matplotlib code that plots the C-alpha trace (Angstrom):
import matplotlib.pyplot as plt

x = [-30.0, -32.6, -34.4, -37.1, -39.7, -42.2, -43.6, -46.3, -47.8, -51.5, -53.5, -56.2, -59.9, -60.2, -57.4, -59.1, -62.3, -60.7, -58.3, -55.2, -52.1, -50.7, -48.4, -46.7, -43.5, -41.8, -38.9, -36.5, -32.7, -30.6, -27.0, -25.3, -27.1, -28.9, -32.1, -33.4, -37.2, -38.0, -41.3, -42.4, -45.9, -46.2, -48.3, -51.7, -52.0, -48.8, -48.9, -45.9, -45.7, -45.8, -42.5, -41.1, -41.8, -40.2, -37.1, -36.8, -37.0, -34.6, -32.0, -31.9, -31.6, -28.7, -26.8, -27.3, -26.0, -23.0, -21.9, -22.8, -20.6, -21.3, -20.3, -20.5, -23.8, -22.8, -21.8, -25.3, -27.0, -24.9, -25.7, -29.4, -29.1, -27.0, -29.4, -32.4, -30.6, -29.5, -33.1, -34.4, -31.4, -32.3, -35.9, -34.9, -32.4, -35.1, -37.5, -34.9, -33.7, -37.2, -38.2, -40.8, -42.0, -40.3, -43.5, -45.1, -42.7, -43.3, -43.2, -42.6, -39.8, -39.4, -36.6, -35.6, -32.2, -32.5, -30.3, -32.6, -31.9, -30.5, -32.8, -31.8, -34.4, -35.1, -38.3, -39.6, -43.3, -46.4, -45.5, -44.1, -42.3, -43.6, -41.5, -42.2, -39.6, -38.5, -40.8, -44.0, -44.5, -45.1, -43.4, -44.1, -40.6, -41.2, -43.5, -45.7, -44.5, -47.4, -47.9, -50.6, -53.0, -52.4, -50.2, -47.3, -43.7, -42.3, -38.8, -38.1, -38.1, -35.3, -36.7, -35.3, -36.0, -33.1, -32.2, -31.7, -34.2, -33.4, -34.5, -33.9, -36.5, -38.2, -40.0, -40.3, -42.7, -42.9, -46.3, -47.7, -50.2, -53.5, -52.4, -50.4, -53.4, -55.4, -52.8, -51.9, -55.3, -56.1, -58.6, -55.8, -53.6, -54.5, -54.7, -52.0, -51.4, -51.0, -50.8, -54.0, -52.5, -55.2, -54.7, -50.9, -51.2, -52.6, -49.0, -46.9, -48.5, -47.8, -47.3, -44.1, -42.3, -43.8, -41.8, -41.5, -39.5, -40.8, -38.3, -37.9, -40.2, -42.8, -42.7, -43.4, -46.5, -47.5, -47.2, -49.6, -52.1, -51.8, -52.5, -55.5, -56.9, -56.4, -58.3, -61.2, -61.2, -61.2, -64.1, -66.1, -65.5, -66.6, -69.7, -70.7, -69.6, -67.8, -67.4, -65.3, -65.5, -61.7, -60.4, -63.1, -63.9, -62.7, -63.1, -60.1, -57.1, -57.8, -58.0, -59.3, -56.0, -53.0, -51.8, -48.1, -46.3, -42.8, -42.4, -39.1, -39.1, -36.4, -37.8, -35.1, -36.2, -37.0, -40.3, -43.3, -46.2, -48.6, -46.8, -47.8, -49.8, -53.2, -56.3, -59.1, -60.3, -63.8, -66.4, -67.2, -70.7, -72.2, -71.7, -68.1, -67.4, -68.8, -66.8, -63.7, -64.4, -65.0, -61.7, -59.9, -61.5, -60.6, -57.0, -56.6, -58.8, -59.2, -60.5, -63.3, -63.8, -67.4, -68.4, -66.9, -68.5, -71.9, -71.4, -70.3, -73.4, -75.7, -74.2, -74.4, -78.1, -79.7, -83.2, -82.4, -83.4, -81.2, -82.3, -81.6, -78.1, -77.2, -78.6, -76.7, -73.5, -74.0, -74.3, -71.0, -69.3, -70.5, -69.2, -65.8, -65.8, -66.8, -64.1, -66.4, -67.8, -70.6, -73.2, -76.5, -78.3, -81.9, -84.7, -86.1, -89.3, -87.3, -88.2, -85.1, -85.5, -83.3, -84.2, -82.2, -79.0, -79.6, -77.0, -76.8, -79.4, -81.1, -84.8, -86.1, -89.4, -87.8, -86.2, -84.2, -82.9, -79.2, -77.9, -75.1, -71.8, -71.8, -75.1, -74.8, -71.5, -72.1, -71.1, -69.0, -65.5, -64.9, -63.1, -64.5, -67.6, -69.0, -71.8, -75.3, -77.6, -80.0, -77.1, -75.3, -76.6, -76.7, -73.0, -71.9, -73.7, -72.0, -68.5, -69.3, -70.2, -67.0, -65.0, -66.8, -66.2, -62.5, -62.2, -64.0, -61.6]
y = [49.0, 51.6, 52.7, 55.3, 56.6, 59.2, 60.6, 62.8, 63.9, 64.8, 66.7, 64.5, 65.2, 65.2, 67.8, 70.0, 69.9, 71.0, 73.5, 71.5, 71.6, 68.4, 66.9, 64.4, 65.0, 62.8, 62.8, 60.9, 61.3, 60.1, 59.0, 57.3, 54.0, 54.2, 56.0, 56.9, 56.8, 58.7, 59.6, 61.2, 61.5, 64.2, 63.1, 64.7, 65.8, 67.8, 71.5, 71.7, 68.1, 69.4, 71.2, 68.1, 65.8, 68.2, 68.6, 64.8, 64.1, 66.9, 66.2, 62.4, 63.0, 65.4, 62.9, 60.1, 62.3, 63.5, 60.2, 57.6, 54.6, 52.8, 49.4, 47.2, 46.1, 47.3, 50.7, 51.1, 50.0, 52.4, 55.2, 54.7, 54.8, 57.9, 59.6, 58.8, 60.0, 63.1, 63.8, 63.7, 65.8, 68.4, 68.5, 69.0, 71.7, 73.6, 73.5, 74.7, 77.5, 78.7, 78.4, 75.8, 72.7, 69.6, 67.6, 69.7, 68.2, 64.5, 62.6, 59.1, 58.4, 55.6, 55.3, 52.8, 52.7, 50.8, 50.1, 47.9, 44.7, 45.4, 47.1, 48.6, 50.2, 52.1, 52.8, 54.6, 54.7, 53.4, 54.3, 51.4, 49.8, 47.2, 45.6, 43.3, 40.6, 39.5, 36.4, 38.4, 38.2, 41.2, 41.5, 43.7, 44.9, 46.8, 46.4, 49.2, 50.5, 51.2, 50.7, 48.6, 51.6, 52.2, 55.2, 55.5, 55.2, 58.3, 59.2, 60.9, 57.5, 56.3, 52.7, 52.3, 49.2, 48.9, 46.0, 44.6, 42.7, 39.0, 39.0, 40.9, 43.6, 44.7, 47.5, 49.2, 51.8, 53.7, 54.7, 56.7, 54.8, 55.8, 54.3, 51.5, 50.2, 50.1, 48.2, 45.9, 45.6, 43.8, 41.7, 39.9, 39.2, 35.5, 35.3, 33.7, 37.1, 39.9, 42.6, 43.5, 43.3, 45.2, 48.1, 47.9, 47.9, 51.4, 52.5, 49.8, 49.3, 46.2, 48.4, 49.9, 46.7, 46.7, 46.5, 50.3, 50.9, 53.7, 56.5, 59.3, 61.8, 59.2, 58.1, 61.6, 61.7, 58.3, 59.5, 62.4, 59.8, 57.8, 60.8, 61.6, 58.1, 58.2, 61.5, 59.7, 56.9, 59.2, 61.2, 58.0, 57.2, 60.7, 60.3, 57.1, 54.7, 52.3, 49.3, 49.3, 46.4, 46.2, 47.6, 46.2, 48.1, 51.7, 52.1, 49.9, 52.1, 55.8, 57.3, 60.6, 61.1, 62.8, 60.4, 60.0, 57.4, 57.1, 54.5, 53.1, 50.6, 48.7, 48.8, 46.4, 43.7, 40.4, 40.2, 39.0, 41.3, 38.4, 36.3, 38.6, 36.3, 37.2, 35.3, 37.5, 36.9, 35.4, 38.0, 38.2, 37.9, 40.9, 39.2, 38.4, 42.1, 43.2, 40.4, 41.7, 45.2, 44.0, 42.1, 45.3, 47.3, 44.6, 44.7, 48.5, 49.5, 46.6, 48.6, 50.2, 47.9, 47.0, 50.6, 51.5, 48.5, 49.4, 53.0, 51.6, 49.4, 52.2, 54.6, 51.9, 51.0, 54.2, 52.5, 49.9, 50.4, 49.7, 46.1, 45.4, 46.8, 44.9, 41.6, 41.9, 42.9, 39.9, 37.6, 38.9, 38.5, 34.9, 34.3, 35.6, 33.4, 30.3, 31.0, 30.6, 32.9, 30.7, 31.3, 32.4, 35.3, 34.4, 36.9, 37.4, 35.5, 32.5, 32.7, 32.8, 35.4, 34.4, 37.6, 39.6, 37.9, 37.8, 40.2, 41.7, 44.3, 46.4, 45.5, 48.9, 47.7, 45.1, 46.2, 43.0, 42.6, 43.0, 46.0, 45.7, 47.1, 49.5, 51.1, 50.7, 52.5, 56.2, 58.4, 60.7, 60.7, 57.3, 58.6, 57.4, 59.4, 60.1, 57.8, 58.7, 60.0, 57.0, 54.6, 56.5, 54.6, 51.3, 51.6, 52.7, 49.7, 47.4, 48.7, 48.6, 45.0, 44.2, 45.9, 44.1, 40.8, 41.6, 42.4, 39.2, 37.2]
z = [-83.8, -84.6, -81.4, -81.9, -79.5, -78.4, -75.2, -73.8, -70.6, -70.8, -68.2, -66.7, -67.0, -63.2, -62.9, -65.6, -63.7, -60.5, -62.0, -61.0, -63.4, -64.9, -62.2, -64.6, -66.5, -69.1, -71.6, -73.8, -73.8, -76.6, -75.8, -78.8, -79.5, -76.2, -75.2, -71.8, -71.2, -68.0, -66.4, -63.1, -61.4, -58.8, -55.8, -56.1, -52.5, -52.6, -53.4, -55.7, -57.0, -60.6, -59.9, -58.2, -61.2, -63.6, -61.5, -61.1, -64.8, -65.8, -63.1, -63.7, -67.4, -66.9, -64.7, -67.2, -70.0, -68.0, -66.5, -69.1, -68.9, -72.2, -70.9, -67.8, -66.2, -62.7, -64.0, -65.7, -62.5, -60.4, -62.9, -62.4, -58.7, -58.7, -61.1, -58.8, -55.7, -57.5, -58.6, -55.0, -53.8, -56.4, -55.3, -51.7, -52.6, -54.5, -51.6, -49.2, -51.5, -51.9, -48.2, -49.1, -47.2, -48.6, -48.0, -50.8, -53.3, -53.5, -56.8, -58.3, -60.8, -63.4, -65.9, -68.6, -70.3, -73.6, -76.7, -78.7, -76.8, -73.3, -70.8, -67.4, -65.2, -62.0, -60.2, -57.2, -56.5, -58.3, -61.9, -63.8, -66.8, -69.2, -72.0, -75.0, -75.8, -79.2, -79.0, -78.6, -74.8, -72.5, -69.2, -66.1, -65.3, -62.1, -59.0, -57.6, -54.4, -52.0, -48.3, -46.7, -46.9, -50.6, -50.1, -52.5, -51.5, -53.2, -54.6, -51.2, -49.4, -51.7, -51.9, -55.4, -57.5, -59.9, -62.2, -65.7, -67.8, -68.3, -71.9, -75.1, -75.4, -78.7, -77.0, -73.6, -72.2, -68.9, -67.6, -64.7, -62.6, -64.2, -67.5, -66.0, -64.0, -67.3, -69.3, -66.3, -64.7, -61.5, -63.3, -65.0, -62.0, -62.0, -65.8, -68.0, -69.6, -67.0, -69.7, -71.6, -75.0, -77.0, -74.6, -74.8, -78.6, -78.3, -77.5, -79.2, -82.5, -84.6, -87.7, -86.1, -87.3, -90.8, -94.0, -94.0, -90.8, -88.6, -88.3, -85.7, -87.4, -88.1, -84.5, -83.3, -85.5, -84.3, -80.7, -81.5, -82.9, -79.8, -77.6, -79.8, -79.5, -75.8, -75.6, -77.5, -75.0, -72.0, -73.6, -74.0, -70.4, -69.3, -71.4, -69.6, -72.3, -70.0, -72.2, -75.4, -77.9, -78.2, -74.9, -72.5, -69.3, -69.5, -65.7, -64.9, -64.0, -63.7, -67.1, -65.7, -63.9, -65.6, -68.3, -69.3, -71.3, -72.8, -75.5, -77.0, -79.9, -81.8, -85.3, -86.5, -84.1, -85.6, -83.7, -85.7, -84.5, -85.2, -82.5, -79.7, -77.5, -76.0, -74.9, -73.6, -70.0, -69.8, -69.0, -65.3, -64.0, -62.2, -58.9, -59.7, -60.6, -57.3, -55.5, -57.3, -56.1, -52.5, -52.5, -53.7, -50.9, -48.3, -49.4, -49.5, -46.6, -44.2, -41.3, -43.2, -46.2, -45.3, -44.9, -48.3, -50.0, -48.6, -49.9, -53.3, -53.7, -52.7, -55.2, -58.0, -57.1, -55.9, -56.2, -53.6, -50.0, -47.0, -46.6, -50.2, -50.1, -46.9, -48.2, -51.5, -49.7, -47.4, -50.4, -51.8, -48.5, -48.4, -51.9, -50.7, -47.5, -49.5, -52.0, -54.9, -57.6, -58.8, -56.2, -57.8, -56.1, -55.0, -54.7, -51.2, -52.1, -53.1, -56.8, -59.1, -61.7, -64.7, -66.6, -64.1, -65.3, -69.1, -70.5, -67.0, -68.0, -65.5, -64.9, -63.9, -62.5, -60.2, -57.0, -56.8, -60.4, -61.0, -62.8, -65.4, -64.1, -67.1, -66.0, -62.3, -61.6, -61.0, -63.9, -61.7, -60.2, -58.8, -55.7, -52.4, -51.3, -47.9, -46.8, -47.6, -44.8, -44.6, -44.2, -41.4, -38.5, -40.4, -41.4, -38.0, -36.5, -39.0, -38.2, -34.5, -34.7, -36.6, -33.9, -31.1, -32.8, -33.3, -29.6, -28.6, -30.7]

ax = plt.figure().add_subplot(projection="3d")
ax.plot(x, y, z, "-o")
ax.set_aspect("equal")
plt.show()
């Protein structure tokens, strides 16, 4: 087998703007015919999470190197568990030794042990692992570990997901959540193909399996080209160019966060790059995109979902007044309750304006026309904002009514 790879951890644009260091850390360990891909994402709200992610990667790598079993599935699985426990132990020891609060040292950790066919893995948190099998199908190997409020279960909670892939892998890559959510977007969760193949191909390029096999040095160069292309994509996003002809909506995932990836590829795999399956998802209408965002908010923030959705619509359509925002939100909520995404939005006067839907272009002179998602989403950090002044009483009343209804039920 010939397994080659590359890795990088790139500081996020949002971190640069706020003067925060890169909180990701990644690496590759070579052990005979095997390679370990390992990645950690420090929790953004923790003061020393950048130190935690580095300790996690370095400690787990040292344990794998020192205790490598070479054979036996149970031994490999046990090794991964021991490495993950050791990583968290090392973080706690560092905090105690330096008289620091352990709660300032939270991180995720994902690792993949790969020899060109067999793939063992471990995960703690919302980073993840994706693999490509020898028949050209992508697989999501791990599940994201978040609670009902969207908070991540970190390495410290020791809720490790450890296992072995049930197929022969031609390539595997570990990603932190900003990239993972872009390559495995929520928009594809009901699609036949859960992996956005054009985006995955940014990292696992078909030419890696060409007639001229990619060697270690060439793979390092390829990794730098990938990082450069990713920088261009992020710059486009920052400039307000949300739609890409090949990669689609650049706002999926969080490409302004720290971005880390570790890629391992068996260049001797018999895979035919042309066999990698992909059928693009049909473009959503503007209403369907808002509906999708509403359902996401409803899942992540059930207690305040309506409040956040009102704020989101307001930010996307600053020219709309309070009544317009509420009426549009009500239409989306009705779409959700009716379990259909085909309801046409009617203007208040009852006249249906088809021009508002053609190419989803914003009709600047019409208060009731629909904006395109590319133009309507604010060109700022997408983190939740505080509600605007003119909506304060309106939103409070809305939430109050929901609470009253819940009590009556």
